[in-house]
C-alpha positions as CSV (number, residue, x, y, z in Angstrom):
1,M,12.0,13.3,12.4
2,S,8.9,14.0,10.4
3,P,6.2,11.6,9.3
4,C,6.3,10.5,5.7
5,L,3.8,12.1,3.4
6,P,3.1,11.0,-0.2
7,R,4.0,14.4,-1.5
8,P,6.8,15.6,-1.5
9,C,8.6,13.6,1.1
10,A,8.2,10.0,-0.3
11,S,8.0,8.4,-3.6
12,T,5.9,5.2,-4.2
13,G,5.6,2.7,-6.9
14,T,3.7,-0.5,-7.5
15,R,4.4,-3.8,-9.1
16,R,3.0,-7.3,-9.0
17,A,3.9,-9.1,-5.7
18,P,6.3,-12.0,-6.2
19,R,4.6,-15.4,-5.7
20,A,1.4,-13.8,-4.7
21,G,-0.9,-13.8,-7.7
22,R,-2.6,-10.5,-8.7
23,R,-1.6,-8.6,-5.5
24,A,0.1,-5.2,-5.7
25,F,3.4,-4.6,-4.0
26,L,4.0,-1.0,-2.8
27,T,7.5,0.4,-2.3
28,A,7.9,3.8,-0.5
29,K,11.3,5.7,-0.5
30,A,12.2,9.1,0.9
31,E,13.3,11.7,-1.6
32,P,17.0,12.6,-1.5
33,G,18.0,14.5,1.6
34,V,14.7,13.6,3.5
35,T,14.4,11.4,6.5
36,C,10.9,10.5,7.6
37,H,9.0,7.8,9.5
38,L,6.1,5.5,8.4
39,R,4.0,4.1,11.2
40,G,3.6,0.3,11.1
41,V,0.0,0.4,10.1
42,F,-1.6,-0.4,6.7
43,P,-1.6,2.3,4.0
44,S,-4.7,4.4,3.6
45,A,-5.8,3.3,0.1
46,S,-8.7,2.8,-2.2
47,F,-9.3,1.8,-5.7
48,G,-12.2,4.1,-6.3
49,S,-14.3,6.7,-4.5
50,S,-16.9,4.3,-3.0
51,A,-16.5,2.9,0.5
52,D,-16.4,-0.7,-0.8
53,T,-13.1,-0.1,-2.6
54,E,-11.3,1.1,0.6
55,V,-8.5,-1.1,1.6
56,G,-8.8,-2.8,5.0
57,P,-6.1,-4.3,7.2
58,A,-4.6,-7.8,6.4
59,E,-2.8,-7.9,9.7
60,H,-4.3,-7.4,13.2
61,A,-1.3,-6.2,15.2
62,V,0.6,-3.0,14.5
63,S,4.1,-3.7,13.3
64,D,7.3,-1.7,13.9
65,G,7.4,1.6,11.9
66,V,10.0,2.1,9.2
67,T,12.4,5.1,9.0
68,L,13.0,6.1,5.4
69,S,16.3,7.7,4.5
70,G,18.8,7.2,1.7
71,S,18.2,3.8,0.2
72,R,16.0,2.4,3.0
73,A,12.5,1.6,1.8
74,A,9.2,0.5,3.2
75,Y,7.0,-2.1,1.7
76,A,3.3,-3.0,1.8
77,G,1.3,-5.6,-0.1
78,V,-2.3,-5.0,-1.3
79,N,-4.6,-7.9,-2.1
80,P,-7.4,-6.3,-4.2
81,K,-9.8,-9.3,-3.9
82,T,-10.2,-11.4,-0.8
83,T,-13.4,-13.1,-1.8
84,A,-14.1,-16.2,-3.9
85,G,-15.9,-16.0,-7.3
86,D,-15.6,-13.7,-10.2
87,H,-17.6,-10.7,-8.9
88,G,-16.0,-7.4,-8.2
89,K,-15.2,-4.1,-9.9
90,Q,-12.4,-3.5,-12.3
91,F,-9.7,-0.8,-11.6
92,D,-6.4,0.2,-13.0
93,R,-5.4,2.8,-10.3
94,L,-4.8,2.8,-6.6
95,H,-5.3,6.0,-4.5
96,L,-2.7,6.0,-1.7
97,S,-2.0,8.1,1.3
98,V,-0.4,7.9,4.7
99,M,-2.9,7.0,7.4
100,G,-4.0,10.3,9.0
101,D,-3.0,12.5,6.0
102,E,-5.6,11.4,3.4
103,L,-5.8,14.9,1.9
104,N,-2.3,14.5,0.5
105,S,-2.9,11.3,-1.5
106,V,-1.2,10.1,-4.7
107,T,-2.8,8.1,-7.5
108,L,-0.7,5.2,-8.7
109,E,-1.2,3.3,-12.0
110,L,-1.3,-0.4,-11.4
111,P,0.8,-2.8,-13.6
112,E,-2.5,-4.3,-14.8
113,T,-6.3,-4.0,-14.3
114,V,-7.5,-5.8,-11.2
115,T,-10.8,-7.0,-9.9
116,V,-11.6,-5.5,-6.5
117,D,-13.8,-6.9,-3.8
118,R,-13.0,-6.4,-0.1
119,P,-9.4,-5.3,-0.6
120,E,-6.8,-5.7,2.2
121,A,-3.2,-4.4,2.7
122,T,-0.4,-5.4,5.0
123,H,1.2,-2.8,7.2
124,W,4.4,-1.0,6.1
125,H,7.4,-3.2,6.7
126,A,11.2,-2.8,6.4
127,D,11.5,-6.3,4.9
128,P,9.7,-6.9,1.6
129,A,9.1,-10.6,2.5
130,D,6.8,-9.4,5.3
131,A,4.7,-7.3,2.9
132,V,3.0,-10.1,0.9
133,P,-0.6,-10.6,1.8
134,F,-1.6,-14.3,1.6
135,S,-5.4,-14.2,2.1
136,A,-7.7,-15.8,-0.5
């Protein structure tokens, strides 16, 4: 089984995370006829090109990986702002790749503009309930 790559093996989308404020909820699915595996680490992502918009881990332990095939999906949550106050940079897109394959990234349009300051993401999970980041 091959690892999942953003292009062409998996499709991703974003929406607002349920019950989690302005956080983004990522869903990854394999393209028809493709089976691949996402490691249980946080997505390699950033909101812009500067280092301070790179997404860090919201979880400390590595979770189980997720095998994508058919209707099976993987989920990750992104909290764009983990600090208090109104400071931060505004973005409306998220650059996303699979950890270790950053050259094959995709750019996703967010459902709304978000303020970014020390962003974090959960690991990829099979259960969407596990993919909601709850930090500040």
